[in-house]
Biopython code that builds the backbone (N, CA, C, O; Angstrom):
import numpy as np
from Bio.PDB.StructureBuilder import StructureBuilder

atoms = [
    (1, "MET", "N", (-16.528, -3.648, 17.953)),
    (1, "MET", "CA", (-16.702, -2.234, 17.578)),
    (1, "MET", "C", (-15.929, -1.276, 17.871)),
    (1, "MET", "O", (-15.100, -1.666, 18.694)),
    (2, "VAL", "N", (-15.793, -0.191, 17.594)),
    (2, "VAL", "CA", (-14.883, 0.842, 18.008)),
    (2, "VAL", "C", (-15.544, 1.745, 19.031)),
    (2, "VAL", "O", (-16.693, 2.187, 19.019)),
    (3, "ARG", "N", (-14.474, 1.947, 20.012)),
    (3, "ARG", "CA", (-15.151, 2.580, 21.507)),
    (3, "ARG", "C", (-15.232, 4.140, 21.148)),
    (3, "ARG", "O", (-16.193, 4.858, 21.425)),
    (4, "ASN", "N", (-13.997, 4.571, 20.448)),
    (4, "ASN", "CA", (-14.113, 5.987, 20.282)),
    (4, "ASN", "C", (-14.371, 6.363, 18.745)),
    (4, "ASN", "O", (-13.490, 6.076, 17.934)),
    (5, "LYS", "N", (-15.596, 7.022, 18.294)),
    (5, "LYS", "CA", (-16.082, 7.002, 17.413)),
    (5, "LYS", "C", (-15.499, 8.197, 16.503)),
    (5, "LYS", "O", (-15.330, 8.169, 15.284)),
    (6, "SER", "N", (-15.212, 9.340, 17.467)),
    (6, "SER", "CA", (-14.852, 10.572, 16.919)),
    (6, "SER", "C", (-13.448, 10.476, 16.435)),
    (6, "SER", "O", (-13.162, 11.014, 15.365)),
    (7, "GLY", "N", (-12.376, 9.720, 17.256)),
    (7, "GLY", "CA", (-11.172, 9.399, 16.718)),
    (7, "GLY", "C", (-10.923, 8.793, 15.762)),
    (7, "GLY", "O", (-9.835, 8.860, 15.192)),
    (8, "LEU", "N", (-12.103, 7.917, 15.313)),
    (8, "LEU", "CA", (-11.919, 7.124, 13.965)),
    (8, "LEU", "C", (-12.191, 8.332, 12.630)),
    (8, "LEU", "O", (-11.625, 8.448, 11.544)),
    (9, "ILE", "N", (-13.142, 9.008, 13.175)),
    (9, "ILE", "CA", (-13.586, 9.999, 12.160)),
    (9, "ILE", "C", (-12.584, 10.818, 11.756)),
    (9, "ILE", "O", (-12.355, 11.000, 10.560)),
    (10, "ILE", "N", (-11.869, 11.407, 12.753)),
    (10, "ILE", "CA", (-10.547, 12.328, 12.517)),
    (10, "ILE", "C", (-9.693, 11.630, 11.844)),
    (10, "ILE", "O", (-9.248, 12.182, 10.838)),
    (11, "TRP", "N", (-9.200, 10.236, 12.163)),
    (11, "TRP", "CA", (-8.112, 9.617, 11.551)),
    (11, "TRP", "C", (-8.638, 9.341, 10.066)),
    (11, "TRP", "O", (-7.792, 9.346, 9.171)),
    (12, "LEU", "N", (-9.737, 9.145, 9.799)),
    (12, "LEU", "CA", (-10.412, 8.990, 8.480)),
    (12, "LEU", "C", (-10.123, 10.032, 7.670)),
    (12, "LEU", "O", (-9.558, 9.909, 6.583)),
    (13, "ALA", "N", (-10.558, 11.268, 8.247)),
    (13, "ALA", "CA", (-10.451, 12.537, 7.751)),
    (13, "ALA", "C", (-9.083, 12.813, 7.358)),
    (13, "ALA", "O", (-8.939, 13.272, 6.226)),
    (14, "ARG", "N", (-7.775, 12.574, 8.255)),
    (14, "ARG", "CA", (-6.647, 12.866, 8.086)),
    (14, "ARG", "C", (-5.958, 12.025, 6.821)),
    (14, "ARG", "O", (-5.134, 12.532, 6.060)),
    (15, "ALA", "N", (-6.429, 10.674, 6.732)),
    (15, "ALA", "CA", (-6.173, 9.718, 5.813)),
    (15, "ALA", "C", (-6.669, 10.165, 4.362)),
    (15, "ALA", "O", (-5.948, 10.064, 3.369)),
    (16, "LEU", "N", (-7.911, 10.646, 4.335)),
    (16, "LEU", "CA", (-8.501, 11.237, 2.937)),
    (16, "LEU", "C", (-7.531, 12.340, 2.907)),
    (16, "LEU", "O", (-6.905, 12.168, 1.861)),
    (17, "MET", "N", (-7.084, 13.366, 3.493)),
    (17, "MET", "CA", (-6.371, 14.421, 3.109)),
    (17, "MET", "C", (-4.969, 13.935, 2.717)),
    (17, "MET", "O", (-4.475, 14.430, 1.704)),
    (18, "PHE", "N", (-4.349, 13.114, 3.335)),
    (18, "PHE", "CA", (-3.267, 12.494, 3.088)),
    (18, "PHE", "C", (-3.268, 11.842, 1.486)),
    (18, "PHE", "O", (-2.494, 12.263, 0.627)),
    (19, "ALA", "N", (-3.996, 11.044, 1.302)),
    (19, "ALA", "CA", (-4.274, 10.460, 0.296)),
    (19, "ALA", "C", (-4.564, 11.632, -1.109)),
    (19, "ALA", "O", (-4.231, 11.406, -2.272)),
    (20, "GLY", "N", (-5.160, 12.703, -0.680)),
    (20, "GLY", "CA", (-5.405, 13.672, -1.797)),
    (20, "GLY", "C", (-4.226, 14.477, -1.916)),
    (20, "GLY", "O", (-4.053, 15.061, -2.985)),
    (21, "ILE", "N", (-3.241, 14.628, -0.838)),
    (21, "ILE", "CA", (-2.111, 15.535, -1.398)),
    (21, "ILE", "C", (-1.263, 14.620, -1.920)),
    (21, "ILE", "O", (-0.574, 15.154, -2.790)),
    (22, "LEU", "N", (-0.951, 13.197, -1.733)),
    (22, "LEU", "CA", (-0.377, 12.347, -2.578)),
    (22, "LEU", "C", (-0.676, 12.347, -3.955)),
    (22, "LEU", "O", (0.181, 12.385, -4.838)),
    (23, "LEU", "N", (-1.883, 12.304, -4.136)),
    (23, "LEU", "CA", (-2.388, 12.264, -5.486)),
    (23, "LEU", "C", (-1.995, 13.607, -6.281)),
    (23, "LEU", "O", (-1.759, 13.555, -7.488)),
    (24, "LEU", "N", (-1.940, 14.710, -5.616)),
    (24, "LEU", "CA", (-1.726, 16.226, -6.159)),
    (24, "LEU", "C", (-0.182, 16.087, -6.506)),
    (24, "LEU", "O", (0.306, 16.271, -7.621)),
    (25, "VAL", "N", (0.500, 15.730, -5.349)),
    (25, "VAL", "CA", (1.984, 16.077, -5.510)),
    (25, "VAL", "C", (2.830, 14.985, -6.310)),
    (25, "VAL", "O", (3.847, 15.272, -6.942)),
    (26, "ALA", "N", (2.397, 13.943, -6.231)),
    (26, "ALA", "CA", (3.369, 12.690, -6.607)),
    (26, "ALA", "C", (2.415, 11.868, -7.868)),
    (26, "ALA", "O", (2.279, 10.646, -7.829)),
    (27, "PRO", "N", (1.915, 12.548, -8.750)),
    (27, "PRO", "CA", (1.243, 11.549, -9.630)),
    (27, "PRO", "C", (2.262, 10.550, -10.693)),
    (27, "PRO", "O", (1.923, 9.500, -11.237)),
    (28, "ASN", "N", (3.541, 11.219, -10.778)),
    (28, "ASN", "CA", (4.407, 10.398, -11.304)),
    (28, "ASN", "C", (4.831, 9.194, -10.691)),
    (28, "ASN", "O", (5.127, 8.197, -11.350)),
    (29, "LEU", "N", (4.881, 9.255, -9.271)),
    (29, "LEU", "CA", (5.188, 7.784, -8.466)),
    (29, "LEU", "C", (3.961, 6.721, -8.646)),
    (29, "LEU", "O", (4.120, 5.504, -8.548)),
    (30, "LEU", "N", (2.728, 7.351, -8.919)),
    (30, "LEU", "CA", (1.747, 6.318, -8.928)),
    (30, "LEU", "C", (1.550, 5.751, -10.258)),
    (30, "LEU", "O", (1.252, 4.560, -10.349)),
    (31, "PHE", "N", (1.684, 6.464, -11.284)),
    (31, "PHE", "CA", (1.398, 6.135, -12.533)),
    (31, "PHE", "C", (2.621, 5.706, -13.200)),
    (31, "PHE", "O", (3.635, 6.043, -12.589)),
    (32, "GLU", "N", (2.847, 4.951, -14.458)),
    (32, "GLU", "CA", (4.066, 4.653, -15.077)),
    (32, "GLU", "C", (4.693, 6.106, -15.426)),
    (32, "GLU", "O", (4.059, 7.104, -15.770)),
    (33, "ALA", "N", (5.929, 5.995, -15.273)),
    (33, "ALA", "CA", (6.976, 7.011, -15.814)),
    (33, "ALA", "C", (6.824, 7.556, -17.440)),
    (33, "ALA", "O", (6.906, 8.685, -17.923)),
    (34, "SER", "N", (6.580, 6.287, -18.014)),
    (34, "SER", "CA", (6.664, 6.409, -19.471)),
    (34, "SER", "C", (5.535, 7.126, -20.099)),
    (34, "SER", "O", (5.629, 7.867, -21.078)),
    (35, "THR", "N", (4.316, 6.798, -19.359)),
    (35, "THR", "CA", (3.173, 7.517, -19.952)),
    (35, "THR", "C", (2.962, 8.705, -19.256)),
    (35, "THR", "O", (2.505, 8.677, -18.113)),
    (36, "LYS", "N", (3.282, 9.880, -19.896)),
    (36, "LYS", "CA", (3.133, 11.240, -19.110)),
    (36, "LYS", "C", (1.968, 11.900, -20.150)),
    (36, "LYS", "O", (2.177, 12.769, -20.996)),
    (37, "GLN", "N", (0.813, 11.304, -19.871)),
    (37, "GLN", "CA", (-0.458, 11.782, -20.452)),
    (37, "GLN", "C", (-0.908, 13.055, -19.535)),
    (37, "GLN", "O", (-0.623, 13.125, -18.340)),
    (38, "PHE", "N", (-1.637, 14.043, -20.232)),
    (38, "PHE", "CA", (-2.216, 15.137, -19.671)),
    (38, "PHE", "C", (-3.593, 14.680, -18.736)),
    (38, "PHE", "O", (-3.947, 15.224, -17.689)),
    (39, "ASP", "N", (-4.225, 13.587, -19.385)),
    (39, "ASP", "CA", (-5.492, 13.084, -18.596)),
    (39, "ASP", "C", (-5.161, 12.441, -17.219)),
    (39, "ASP", "O", (-5.953, 12.498, -16.278)),
    (40, "GLN", "N", (-4.097, 11.900, -17.157)),
    (40, "GLN", "CA", (-3.649, 11.079, -15.828)),
    (40, "GLN", "C", (-3.645, 11.964, -14.620)),
    (40, "GLN", "O", (-4.266, 11.887, -13.559)),
    (41, "HIS", "N", (-2.686, 12.914, -15.122)),
    (41, "HIS", "CA", (-2.367, 14.172, -14.094)),
    (41, "HIS", "C", (-3.475, 14.726, -13.792)),
    (41, "HIS", "O", (-3.828, 14.672, -12.614)),
    (42, "PHE", "N", (-4.365, 15.442, -14.827)),
    (42, "PHE", "CA", (-5.392, 16.115, -14.443)),
    (42, "PHE", "C", (-6.427, 15.272, -13.746)),
    (42, "PHE", "O", (-7.117, 15.872, -12.922)),
    (43, "TYR", "N", (-6.617, 14.218, -13.895)),
    (43, "TYR", "CA", (-7.757, 13.405, -12.990)),
    (43, "TYR", "C", (-7.217, 13.022, -11.743)),
    (43, "TYR", "O", (-7.979, 12.762, -10.812)),
    (44, "SER", "N", (-5.912, 12.954, -11.609)),
    (44, "SER", "CA", (-5.403, 12.543, -10.299)),
    (44, "SER", "C", (-5.507, 13.838, -9.556)),
    (44, "SER", "O", (-6.017, 13.818, -8.436)),
    (45, "GLY", "N", (-5.044, 15.044, -10.101)),
    (45, "GLY", "CA", (-5.199, 16.235, -9.241)),
    (45, "GLY", "C", (-6.608, 16.623, -8.912)),
    (45, "GLY", "O", (-6.879, 17.385, -7.984)),
    (46, "MET", "N", (-7.508, 16.066, -9.713)),
    (46, "MET", "CA", (-8.801, 16.627, -9.467)),
    (46, "MET", "C", (-9.485, 15.785, -8.334)),
    (46, "MET", "O", (-10.185, 16.346, -7.492)),
    (47, "ILE", "N", (-9.291, 14.540, -8.325)),
    (47, "ILE", "CA", (-9.257, 13.457, -7.164)),
    (47, "ILE", "C", (-8.660, 13.918, -6.098)),
    (47, "ILE", "O", (-9.284, 13.974, -5.038)),
    (48, "GLY", "N", (-7.609, 14.248, -6.171)),
    (48, "GLY", "CA", (-6.798, 14.609, -5.002)),
    (48, "GLY", "C", (-7.412, 16.030, -4.197)),
    (48, "GLY", "O", (-7.456, 16.129, -2.971)),
    (49, "MET", "N", (-7.809, 16.955, -5.034)),
    (49, "MET", "CA", (-8.532, 17.985, -4.402)),
    (49, "MET", "C", (-9.846, 17.501, -3.886)),
    (49, "MET", "O", (-10.377, 18.092, -2.945)),
    (50, "LEU", "N", (-10.402, 16.463, -4.444)),
    (50, "LEU", "CA", (-11.801, 16.248, -3.881)),
    (50, "LEU", "C", (-11.462, 15.664, -2.622)),
    (50, "LEU", "O", (-11.965, 16.218, -1.645)),
    (51, "LEU", "N", (-10.664, 14.590, -2.396)),
    (51, "LEU", "CA", (-10.315, 14.086, -1.236)),
    (51, "LEU", "C", (-10.095, 15.028, -0.115)),
    (51, "LEU", "O", (-10.830, 15.013, 0.872)),
    (52, "ILE", "N", (-8.980, 15.945, -0.258)),
    (52, "ILE", "CA", (-8.628, 17.103, 0.528)),
    (52, "ILE", "C", (-9.968, 17.746, 0.922)),
    (52, "ILE", "O", (-10.248, 17.780, 2.120)),
    (53, "PHE", "N", (-10.768, 18.230, 0.072)),
    (53, "PHE", "CA", (-11.941, 18.982, 0.247)),
    (53, "PHE", "C", (-12.721, 17.999, 1.197)),
    (53, "PHE", "O", (-12.867, 18.484, 2.318)),
    (54, "VAL", "N", (-13.177, 16.935, 1.064)),
    (54, "VAL", "CA", (-13.853, 15.969, 1.905)),
    (54, "VAL", "C", (-13.253, 15.814, 3.202)),
    (54, "VAL", "O", (-13.959, 15.913, 4.205)),
    (55, "GLY", "N", (-12.008, 15.578, 3.285)),
    (55, "GLY", "CA", (-11.404, 15.302, 4.477)),
    (55, "GLY", "C", (-11.492, 16.753, 5.393)),
    (55, "GLY", "O", (-11.878, 16.639, 6.556)),
    (56, "VAL", "N", (-11.168, 17.987, 4.923)),
    (56, "VAL", "CA", (-11.476, 19.295, 5.508)),
    (56, "VAL", "C", (-12.786, 19.405, 6.181)),
    (56, "VAL", "O", (-12.981, 19.765, 7.342)),
    (57, "THR", "N", (-13.832, 18.977, 5.124)),
    (57, "THR", "CA", (-15.117, 19.069, 5.689)),
    (57, "THR", "C", (-15.731, 18.208, 6.492)),
    (57, "THR", "O", (-16.815, 18.464, 7.017)),
    (58, "VAL", "N", (-15.033, 17.009, 6.674)),
    (58, "VAL", "CA", (-15.439, 16.139, 7.827)),
    (58, "VAL", "C", (-14.826, 16.667, 9.092)),
    (58, "VAL", "O", (-15.398, 16.510, 10.170)),
    (59, "LEU", "N", (-13.603, 17.327, 8.980)),
    (59, "LEU", "CA", (-12.866, 17.905, 10.195)),
    (59, "LEU", "C", (-13.856, 19.098, 10.834)),
    (59, "LEU", "O", (-14.147, 19.164, 12.028)),
    (60, "LYS", "N", (-14.339, 20.083, 9.734)),
    (60, "LYS", "CA", (-14.945, 21.024, 10.104)),
    (60, "LYS", "C", (-16.206, 20.785, 10.641)),
    (60, "LYS", "O", (-16.654, 21.627, 11.420)),
    (61, "VAL", "N", (-16.977, 19.630, 10.329)),
    (61, "VAL", "CA", (-18.379, 19.327, 10.901)),
    (61, "VAL", "C", (-18.088, 18.741, 12.022)),
    (61, "VAL", "O", (-18.920, 18.920, 12.911)),
    (62, "ARG", "N", (-16.967, 17.945, 12.341)),
    (62, "ARG", "CA", (-16.684, 17.388, 13.626)),
    (62, "ARG", "C", (-16.435, 18.400, 14.656)),
    (62, "ARG", "O", (-16.960, 18.278, 15.763)),
    (63, "ARG", "N", (-15.575, 19.520, 14.337)),
    (63, "ARG", "CA", (-15.235, 20.526, 15.123)),
    (63, "ARG", "C", (-16.740, 21.297, 15.496)),
    (63, "ARG", "O", (-16.935, 21.608, 16.671)),
    (64, "GLN", "N", (-17.622, 21.543, 14.625)),
    (64, "GLN", "CA", (-18.789, 22.212, 14.962)),
    (64, "GLN", "C", (-19.722, 21.377, 15.997)),
    (64, "GLN", "O", (-20.307, 21.790, 16.999)),
    (65, "LYS", "N", (-19.685, 20.324, 15.546)),
    (65, "LYS", "CA", (-20.640, 19.376, 16.278)),
    (65, "LYS", "C", (-19.980, 19.274, 17.919)),
    (65, "LYS", "O", (-20.734, 19.112, 18.879)),
    (66, "SER", "N", (-18.548, 19.388, 18.067)),
    (66, "SER", "CA", (-17.956, 19.231, 19.518)),
    (66, "SER", "C", (-18.369, 20.671, 19.986)),
    (66, "SER", "O", (-18.588, 20.879, 21.179)),
    (67, "LYS", "N", (-18.478, 21.673, 19.038)),
    (67, "LYS", "CA", (-18.668, 23.058, 19.845)),
    (67, "LYS", "C", (-20.133, 23.000, 20.330)),
    (67, "LYS", "O", (-20.346, 23.523, 21.424)),
    (68, "GLU", "N", (-21.091, 22.486, 19.728)),
    (68, "GLU", "CA", (-22.332, 22.424, 20.107)),
    (68, "GLU", "C", (-22.581, 21.572, 21.448)),
    (68, "GLU", "O", (-23.524, 21.812, 22.202)),
    (69, "ASN", "N", (-21.700, 20.620, 21.653)),
    (69, "ASN", "CA", (-22.015, 20.029, 22.551)),
    (69, "ASN", "C", (-21.239, 20.678, 23.887)),
    (69, "ASN", "O", (-21.425, 20.195, 25.004)),
]
sb = StructureBuilder()
sb.init_structure("model")
sb.init_model(0)
sb.init_chain("A")
sb.init_seg("    ")
for serial, (resi, resn, name, xyz) in enumerate(atoms, 1):
    if name == "N":
        sb.init_residue(resn, " ", resi, " ")
    sb.init_atom(name, np.array(xyz, "f"), 0.0, 1.0, " ", f" {name:<3s}", serial, name[0])
structure = sb.get_structure()
């Protein structure tokens, strides 16, 4: 079991934000360089923004809970 659950949540949120930034900034590194289709870049960017949003939301909820306690 995990002893420090809040630390795990924070690292999970950071990992989600890092994955989102990677999808936004470097879709050419993740997909084949020969296929430069608009759909791949569009969906990669949308998923990246979604991951960043989820990561930031998790961090904000965690901060709000720590302020209440």
